[in-house]
N, C-alpha and C positions, 0 to 999 in steps of 0.2 A: 594577673594574667589567666588565672584558673577561671576566674569569672567570665572573661571574654570567651573561653572555650565552651562554657556552659550555655552561651547564648547561641551557639551554632546548631539549630535544631534540624537541619537538612542533612541527611546522610548522603555520601558520595560513593559510588561503587567504581573502583579503577580496574581497568583491564588493559593489558599491553599486547596488542595483536602481533607484536614482533616476538613475543616470548617463545611460542612453538618452534618457530624457525630457528631462534637463537638456541633453545635447547637441543634441537636435533643437530645443529652445527657442532655444538660442544661435544655431544655424545659421539658424533662421527669422528671427531678429532681424538677423543678418548680411545675409540676402538682402533684407529690407525696406530696410536702409540702404545696400545696395550694397557692403558691406564684404567683401573677398576675392572677390566675384564675378568669374569669369573667362570668362563665356560669356553671350551674350544669345540668346534664341529670339525669332525673328520670325514673325508669323503674318498672315493676310490682315486687311486694314483698317488696316495700319500699327501694329498692336499689338506690343509688345515686352516681354519678361519677362526679367530678370536672374536668374542662377542660378550654382551651382557645378558644375563638370564631374564631380567625384567624386560628388556627390550624385545627379546625373542618371544616371551610369553604374551606381550602386549600386542604384536602384530601378527601372530600366527597361532590359531587354536590348537594346531598339531603340537607346537612347542609348549603351549600352556598346559595341555594335558600331560605331556611328557615330563615337564619339570616341576609341576605342583602337585602331582599325584604320588602314588606309592610305588611307581615304576622304579627299576633300578637306576635308570638314567638320571632321575631326580637327584641322585646323590653322587653323581659321577661329575669329574671336572672335564672329561672328554666324552662326546657322544659321537657315534658313528652313524652317518646316513648312507643307506645303500641304494643303488640303482638311480642315483641322481648325479648329473653331470656336474663337475667342480665350477664350471663357469656359470651354471645356472644358480648355484648356491651363492657364488659371488654377487651375481646380478640382484638376487632377492635381499641378501644381506645390505647391499648398497641401497636398495629401495627402502628397507626398514629404517635406515639412518639418514636418508636423504630425501625421500618421497619422489624419487626420480629413477627411471629404468628406460634404457634404449632397447627396443625390440626390433630385430633385424630378420630377414629371411633365414639366416644361418643359426639363430638362437631361439626362434619363436617356439618350435615344437618342444625342444628340451625345457624351455622356460615355462610353457604351459603344463607340461608333465610335472615339473617340480612345484609348481604353484598348486596343482591339483592335489598332490600328495600332502603338502604342508599346509593345505586349507586356505590359502591366500586368494580369496575369492576375487578381489579387485584385479589383481595381476592375471588371473586365469581368464577373467572376462575381457580384459584389454587384449591379451593375445588371441583370444576367439575373434574379436573385432578385427584384429590385424589381418588374420587369415581370410575372414570373410571379405574385407576390403580389396584383398589381391587375389581373390579366386579367379580362375579362368578354366577354360575347357582342358587344359593340361594337367591341371592340379586338383580339380574340384573332387574327384573320385577319393584321392588320398586325404583331402582335408575332411570329407565326410566320414570316412572310417576312422580317422583320428579323433575327430569330435566325438564319434560314438563310443570310442574306447574310453574317453575321459568324461563321458556323461555331459558333454556341452551341448544342452538340448537345442537352444537356438541355432548353434552353428550347424548341428545336425539338420535342422529343418531347412535352413536357408541353403545349405550346400546340396540337400537333396532336391530342392525345387530347381535349383540352378542345373542339375544333371538331367532332370526331367525336361526342363525347357530347352536345353541345348543338346539333347541326346545325339542327333546326328553328327555333330562335330566331336562330341565327347567320346562316342564309340569309335572314333578314328584315332583316338590317342592310345599310347603304350599303356597308360593306366588301365584302361577298359579290360584289355586282356588279361590282367592280374586279378580281376575281381573274383572273390569266392563265389562258388555256385549259389549259395543261400542269398547273398546280396544281389547278384544278377537277376535271380527269380523275383526278388522283391521290387527291383526296378522296372523289369520289363512287365510285370503284372499290374502295375499302377495305371489307373484309368487317365492320369494326367501326363503320362509319358507323351512327349510331342515327337511324332514322326509323320511326315507327310504321307508316306505309304508303309503299310505293315511289311511289305516286301524288304524295306531298308532295315527293319528290325530283324528279319529273318537272316539277312546277310551278316548283320552285326553279331547275331548268335554263332553263325557258321565261323566268324573270325575268331571269336572267344575260344571255341572248340578247336580250331585249327593251331591255336597258340600252343597248346600242349596236347596233342591229339592222343597219345598214349594214356594219359591220365584222365582226359575229359570225355572220351568216346562213350564211356559208360554213364557219364552224367547228361549226355546230350538228350536222351528221351525225356527226362524230368524237366529240363529246361525248355525243350521244343513244345511241350504240351501248353505252355503259357504264350506262345506266339498265337496270335488271333488268326487262325487260317481262314475263318470266315470273311475276313477283310482283304484277303489276298486274291488277286485277280485268277481266273480259272487257268488261263494260259501260262501264268508263272508257276501255278501249282503243278501243272503237268510237265512243263519243260525244265524247271529249275528244282522245285521241292522234291518232287516225286523221283528224280533221276539222282539226287545227292546220295553218295554211299552211306552217310551217317543216317539217312532216313531209310533207305533200302534194307539196311542191315537190321533194322529193329521192327518188330511186328507191331508194336503199339503205335510207332510213328507213322507206319504206312497205313494203320487203320484210321488214325486221324486225318490223314491226308485223303483217304478214299471217302470218308464222311464230309470232308469239306468240298470235295468235288461233287458229291451228291447234293449237298445243299445248294451249290451254285447251279446245278442242272435243273432244279425246280423254280418256279416262279416265286418272286418274293413273298414270304409268308406261308407258302404251302408246305414247306418242310422245316421244322426246327429242329437242328441237330442237338443230340444229346451231350456230346463231349467237346464239340467245336466251338469256340467262342466267337460270336458275331457282334459283340457290343463294342461300338465305336470308342476311340480313346478320346476324341474331341467331337463336340456337338456342332453341327452346322445350323446356324440360326440367323434369323432377320434382326438387324440392329437399326435404330433410329438414332441420330446424333444431331444436336442443335438445341435450339430454345424451345422450351416445353411449358405447358400450363395444365396443372392438375388440381382441382378443387380450390381454386384461388392462388395456389402456390406457383410461383413462376421461377424457373431454374434452367440451367443448361446442363446437359448430361449425355451419355451414351446409354441407351436402354436396349434390351433385347427381349424378344417376345419368346416365351418359354411355352412350347406347344402343349406340354403335359398338363400345365395348369391353366393354359389359355389366358395369360395375362402377361403385361410388360413389366419388366424388372430393371432397376438401375444397376448398371455394372459399376460406373464411377462417374464422378463430375466431369464436366468438360470445363477447360481452364477459362473460358470467356463466354459471355452471353452474345451470341451472333445469330444472324439470319442471312438468307441469301448466299450462303457459302456453298462450295463445291465439295462432294464426297466421292471417294474413289478407293477401291480395294487393291492392294498390291500383294501378291502372293495369297496365302490362305488365312494369315492372322493379322496383317498390318493394314490399317484403314488411314487413309489420308484426308485431312480437311484443309482447305485453302480459301482464302478470300472471305467474302461476305461483308456484313455490315454490322459493326459493333453496336449493340443496343444502347450502351451508355454514351457512345460518342456520335452516334447518327451519321456516321461516314464510313466510306469503303475502306476495307483492310487489305494489307499485303501479307498478312501473317499465315503461316503454315504449320500444322501439327501432324504428328503421327501417333496412332494409338495401336499398342501391341496387345491383342487379345489373350496372349499367354501369360503375360506379366500383369495385364489389366492396368496399364499405366500410359500416360499421355507423355509426348515429348515435343518441344517446340523445335521447329526446323528454321533453316534460312527463309527469309521473307521473299516473296516474289518481287520482281523489279517494278511491277505496277500493282497499285491498289485495284481490286476488283470485286464488285458486288454483283450478285447475279452471275457468277462466273461458272462455266461448264468444266468438270474434272473428269479425267479418265485415265486409265493405265494402258500403255501400249508397248510391248517388248521391253518391260522392265523400267520404262520412264513414265514420269507422271506429267500430263499435259494439262495446262490451264488456258482455256479458250475464252475470248470475248469478255463480257462483263462491262462494268462501267464504274467510273467514279463519280464525283459530285458534278462534273462538267461535261465528260465526254463518254460516248459508246466506243468501245475498244475493237480494233480488228487485231491487235497484237496476240501472239500466242507464245507461252513460255513453256519450257521443258525442264523438269527437275530430275536430277540424277541422285538417287538415294545413296550411291557408293561415295559420292564427293559431297554431297549435302549442298549442291550448287543448282540454281537456276540460270537457263540460258534462253535466248530468244530463237525462235524458228520462223518460218515464212508465215506472214500474216494471213487470216482468213480473207475470203474475197469480199465479203459483206459483214460490216460490224453488226454485233448482235448481243443481246443480253437475255439471261434466262433461257437460253437453248439448251436442248437435251443433248448430251454428249456421251458416246460410248465407243468402244474399240470392237472391231470384228474383222477376222481374216487378215490380220496384218495392216489394217487401215483404221483411221480415226474418222468418226462420222459426227457431224454437227447438224442437229435437226431443228428446224423452226427457230423459236426465239423472237425477239423483237428488233428489227433493224432501226426503228424509230420508236419513240415512247409509246408503250402499251399497245402496239400494233403487231398482231400475231402474224407470222409468217409460214409458207409452206416449204421454204427453201432447204435442200439437203446439200451440205458441203462436205467434201471428203479430202482427207489429207493422206499422202503417201510419204511415210517417214524416209524411204530410202531415195526419193527424188527431192524432198523437202518441198513439195509442191500440192497445191490446193486445186481442185476441180469441183464442178457442180454436177450433181447427179439428179435423177428424177425427182421431182418435188412430191411432197405428201398429198394425200387426198384432202386433208383438212389443214387449214392454217391453225398453228397452235403456238401458244406462248406460255412458258412456264409448265410445259409437259414433263412427263416422265418417261424414262427409256431404260432398256436392257437388251442384251445380246443373249440369244439362246442357240445352242448348238454351235455349228461352224459357219452358218451362212444366213441367219436371220436376225432381224432387229425389230423390236415391238415398242411401239409409242403409244401412250395413253394419256388422257386427260388434257389439261391446258385451261387457261382462263376463260375460253370461250365455251367450255362445258360440252365439248363434242362427246356424245355417249359412246361412240364406238372405239375399239382399239385398232390400230392398223399395223401391218407387218411388212417390212421390206426384205427382199431377197437380193442379197449382195451379188449374186451370180447373174440374175436376170435383170437387175436394176428396175424392179417393179415393185409397186405397193398393192396390198391386198387388204380390204376391210375385214375385221374380225368382230366377233360378237362383243357386245357391251356388257360391262359388269351388271349384277342384279341391281345395284344402287349406284347412282351417279358419284364418281370419285373425282373431285376437282383438286388439282394441285397436290395430289397425294404422291406417295413414294411407291416405286415397285423395285422388286429384287427377284432374283431366280434362286429358288431352293428346291433341291432334288428334281431338277428338270422342269419345274412348274414356276409360273409367274405368281408372285404375291404382291397384292396391291393393298396398301394400308390407307384407311380413311383418315381425313384431317382430325375429326373429332376424337379419334382414338378408341371407339367402342366396337370396331369391327374390322375385319380385313376380308378379302376375297382371293380365292386361289384359282388360276386359270391353267387349264390343261391344254397345251398347244395341239396335242394330237386329236382331242375331241372337240376343240373350240368351245369349251364349256367352263363357265364360272361356277364357284362354290363359295357360299358366304360362311364365315367363322364370326360368331359373335363372342364377346366377353364382357366381364362385369366392369372392370376398372375402366375409367375415362381419363385418358390423358391426351391433351392436344398435342399432335405432332405436325401441326400445320406448316412450322418453320424448320422442319428437319430434313435431313438428307438420310437415304436408305441404302443398306448393302447387306450382303451375305457374308458372314464370318464364321470361322471355327474358333470355339472358345472351350475353355477347360470345363470339365464336368463340375469341378469343385466350386466354380463360380455360382452354381445353382443351389449350393447348400443355403438353407433359410437364413443362416446368421450372416451370410456374406452379403445379403441383399438389403437394399435401403428402402 
């Protein structure tokens, strides 16, 4: 028999995956019965928990240092833990013996505090993730301050970003008025604070002071100087800020207000205030979204033109490769993309997405009822309208309306004449559909107007030139500008909604065909197909100015819009 063993030359290593679980179960049973327990943990309220020294030292560096070193506790049978809730100790000991713990809204903060003290990192991280997952406008400030107290770096970062991105809603919550002065100043000084108007931030500061007027009146001047008065309208400065008792009682606050008024009284750039901040919190930029080509690379993304460096930068990838899609902006920082043709499938799409420039994220929404390539898209009174377009077989007269509040598309009255690649915009409470092609590749002069109150379409004065695949934008409260088109009309034309008339305007310095246009700071920006230049049009002077830049990215299949984006998106390490 011994000889047969000697012939076995191959070694075999055996392991039982069930052993760790089996050991933990046996140790847990022994703890419950008190068997072999050699230490007792005592906490406030007279609660005591029996355990095994080796188990405590194995799962907690805190206990390891306490029980294996020269500390007095290493020789005691009973050790006392202060400032830890009994329930948290019970949960952590259960975790040590079972590898399971149930986190709830009632225990998460105490559990995190205890895990932090006992250096149980995995539970601390799990509690932080739990708080992050259930964060909302009513609790984000408390979560941020709690994370800061316990050095939860990622939770601090995430909660602060949430506060900045949702500041209007957060500042209306009770937590906001309990902020300490230092933390309030930190938040309102941040360039990435998202407020539509600086006036809203001023009112939030006033609410904070009013919550404890006796204590906070003396703190107001220090907080007030971080409100960017250079961004507040002159009328609001005079009628609201300057007349507020908190401002009037403090000489430094009155001086800041006077300097802001002086800044507004000069032409832009003629007077730079020394103490009043005029730096915008969000930057208004031109964005292009869709299918792009750059030095042989083909991709879909949303890119923005950064005027300081005069080049395009990718903000984030677009979920699909499409062209022939519609683009529209809802509010200041939400962009919608709908329809188009998927490059991979070569057929019209009903899909819809929204992009939030504050979070720099895409979200897919409900699909349109009809697939549409060459669709026109525009926002009117808070609703998104998709007009015309075509699928593989039909030019469409149907019009759909999307409600962001319900994430639903519904149909409205159809346009009078089917069209594809028409230019669509909203102005003065009406929707305007200009040109396009009623039959294949045949440009049109037609102007169709939609009244949402009557759910009715009418025809208005036709354009001067027939245009297909032209670009459009609304300027001011009464004018619509149309440029380009496949027939390469060199001039731009302007429609006055009050007089129902078209007027020719000067042509760009270089012919821009099928390019995109958007309005930035009251001027029209036209972007060339090949991506190496753009032209800026001044409606007051009827004058074009060319801006050249080095990088060449083809935006021929893109839609254009103007968005507010966070300054931090322009940090070099965030750009692709």
